[in-house]
N, C-alpha and C positions, 0 to 999 in steps of 0.2 A: 616611180611612175612608169607606165608603159611607154616605150619609145614612140609608138605611133600616136599616142595622145599628145606627147610633147611636140611632135612634128605638126600636128593639127593646130595646137594652141599657138605655136609660133607663126604658122602661116596666117592665122586669123589676125594676130597682132600686126603682122606685116601689112596685111590688107588694109586694116583701119588706119595704120600709120601712114600708108601711102595716100589714103583719101583725106585724112583729117589733120595730119601733122606734116606740113610742107617741109622740104629739105631745110636744114638749119646748120649752116657751116660752123657757127659759134658752138653749138652744142656738140656737134660731131667732133670738132677739134678738142673740146674739153674731155670727151671720152677718150680720144686718141692720146692726148697728153697724159691722162691718168694711167692708161694702159702702158705707155712708154716708161712711166715712172715706177711701174711695178705695183700699182694699187690694185686690190682685188676688184673684180668686175661685179660689184654688188650694188651699184647705184640703181635708183629706180628706173623702170622702163620708160621710154618716151611718153607713152599714153598716161602713165602714172604721174610723171613730172608735169604734164599739161593739166592733169586733174588738179594737182596742187595749185597751179597757177590760176585755173578757173575758179576754184573755191575761194582763193584769196581775193581775186578780183570781184567775184560776185558779192562778197561780204564787205567790200571796200576796205580791206585790210591795209593799214599803214605801218604796222609794226609786227614783224614775224620773228619767232624764235625757232631755231633749228637745233636739235640735239643729235649730233652726228653729221659731220660735214663731208667726209671722204674727199673726193676731188672737186666738190663744189657743183656737181651737176644739178642736184635738186635746189641748191642755193641760187643758181642762175634762174631757175623757173620762179622761185619765190621773189627774187630780186626784181625780175621783170614785172611781176604782179604788183608790187608796191611802189615801183619807181614812178616818177622821179623824186617825189617828196617823202617817200617812206623809208623804212630801214629794215634790214635783216641782220640779226645777230646769230651767228652759227658757232656751235661749240664742237671742238675736235680734240681728241686725245693726242693724236700724233702730230708732231711738228712737221714731219716729212709730208704727211697728207695735207696739212694746212698750207705748206708752201705751194703745192700743186694747185690747191683750191684758190689761193690768192691770185696766182697767175691766170687761172681760168676766169676768175671774176674780173680781173683787170682787162683781159682780152674781150670780155663781154661788155665792157663799159660800165661795170657795176661796182667798181672799187669804192666809190663814194656812197654807195647804197648799202653794201653788205660788208660786215666785219666778221672775220674768223678769229675766234679766241681759243687759245691752246691750253689744255690742261684737263684733268679729270672733270667730267661734266658736273658731277655732284658738287665739287668745290666751286666751279664757275657759277653754278646756279645759286649757291649760297651767297656768293659775292654779289651777284646781280641783284638778288633780293635785298641784301644788306644796304646796297647803294640806292635802293628805291627805284630801280629801272622798271619799266612797264607802265601800265599793263600791256601785254601783247595780245593782238587780235587773233593771231593764229600761231599754234605751236605744232611743229612737226617733229615727232620722235622717231629716229631711225638709227639708234645706237645699240649698244649691248643690251640684250633683252632681259638679262638677269636683274638689271636695275630698273626695269620698267615701272614697278610700283612706286619707287622713289622719284623717278622722273615725273610721274603723274602728280605726286604730291607737290613737287616744286612748281609744276605747270599750273596747278590750281592756285598757288600763291601768286603767280605772275600773270594771271589772266583776269578777266572781268566777265560779268554776265553778257552773253552774246559771243564770247570768244569760242574758237573751235580748236580742239586738240586732235591731231591725226597721228595714229601710231601704226607704223608699218611692220610687216612680217609677223603677224599675230596668229596665223593659221598653222605655220610650221609643217607644211605638207600633210596636214590633217592630224598631226600628233596632238594638237591642243585638245582634242576630244578624248584623249586617253588619260583617265584619272590616275593611272598607275605609272605614268611617265616619270622617269628619273632625270630627264633633261632639265637643267636649271632654267633654261630659257622658257620652256613650256610651263614649268611650275610657276614661274614669275608671271607669265601671261594669265594663267588660270587664277592665280591669286588676285591679280587686278580685276579680272572679270567677276570674281566673287564679290569684290568690293563695289564694282560698278552696279551690280544687281540691286543694291540697297542704298546707293548714294543719292540722296535727294537733291544734291547740288548740280547734278548732270543728267543728260539724256544721251544714250549711246547706242550705236549699232555697229555690227561688223559685217563687212562685205568680203566674201571669198573671191579670189581672183585666180585665173589661169592665163598663161601667156609665155612670153619669151623667158620670164624669170621662174617658170614652173608653177607649182600650186602653192598659193599662200593667200594673203588677205590683209586688210587694214581695218582699224577701228576708228570710227568718227565719234567724238565726244563733244557735245554742245554744253557749254557752261551756262547754267540757268540763272 
């Protein structure tokens, strides 16, 4: 992307963050703790985290499932939305990441609301379904993109009519429009989109985004 475009996108994000997202020491500390632990800085941007929170609150969500925890930044946003009587179950592959996330959730006062479960997400999802957990009101998918079609399938088994599934990082700097792309992540996203086109169980749309995280986007899927 052009450097001047990124500078502009970042400036606009900072402008709206200053007006609409007041300073939040808990979230700032969670980011700092994640950075100090060497986690990649790929958590959602503040405005995107708040969007998750607003969506969950608007729909009155009491049970949220997150696929991909990282340092727990988005988990905090979801936990705040469903607290105090709701719950968030977040799935993370890395035990090291999960330790940081649990600390961040504890410092946010959400350790009784949010659980971080470690292991391959597909195994965890199968276990959750086998134990009859759910249905979840909101599912946020922000893990490895190559498995997105499978994550979607499990999400459909663990939700109900009226539930919302949110998938992050689906535009891939515009590469998602390239049919010849050999990128496994892009191919998986395109595969899911081909399925969503004819899936009568859902209604979906994708929103492109620019900002501090560059050029990407997210898909919103309403379970009918």
